[in-house]
N, C-alpha and C positions, 0 to 999 in steps of 0.2 A: 504493500499499499505506499502511494507517494504522500509524502510530508506537503503541508500546505506552504507555501511560500508568503502567503499573506498573514502570518501569525499575528496575534495582537500585541505579543511582546517579543522582542528580538532579544532581551537579555535573558540569561539563563538564570536558575536559581542560585547559583554560586555568585554570580554577578550581584545579584539583588541582595544576597546574603552580606557580601562586601561592601557594598553601597551602605546597607544598614549599620554593619559594623562601624564604619568611617564615620556617620552620622552619629551615632550614639557615642563613640569616642569624643568628638568635637563637643557634643553638647553635654557631655559628662552624665550620660543616662545609662540605665540597664537596658538591654534589647528587649526585656517584657515590657517596658514602660513606652515603647515606641511602636505605633500600629502603621499599616500602610496610609491610613487617611489622619492620624493624629496630626494637628498642626503644629508647627516648630514653635513658632512666636507663642500663639495663644495658648496651648497646651504645655508646652516645656519651656517657656520662658527664653528663647533663643533671641538673639538680638542681630543686628545688621552685620556686625563683626563676624557673628558665627556663619552667617550666609555666606560671607566673601570667603571664609575659611574651609567651609564645605565645598564651594565651587572650586577653590585652589588645589584641594585634596584629590577631588574628582579629577582634574585634568592632569595632575601627575600622577595618580594611580592608573588611569585608563589612557593616558596617553593621547588627550583630546584638547581641543579649544572650544570653550564654552563661552559666548557673549554674555557680558555682565547683564545685558536686558534680560536674559532668561533666569535671573535669580527672582523675579517676580512671579514665576510659575514653580519655583521650589520652594513649596510651603510644607510639604509632606513628602513622605518616601515616594508615594506613586509619581508625584511631581519631578521628584528628582531623578527616578528612573525613566521618565518619559523624556526628559532634558538631555540624558546621557545617551539613551537609545538614538534620538534625533542627531546628537553631535557625532556619534559613532556612524551614522550612516552618511555623513557628509564627508 
């Protein structure tokens, strides 16, 4: 059976896990405190410096360039994963 090339998520479970670990490390949270949709700022008291640090670490870890304008979408793990997927596709 052929795999669909139009998968809704191009990131594998390992990459999503790595992103979650990085975010938790920067926000100084335990992994069980962060869900895919919990909001970094509102739910976890993250500040703009944390957002910049997350973007920078993602760029270094995944060897990507992410436009700083994308930070407005990086409000939770789902948003971060979507931005990383799109940057990896370019």
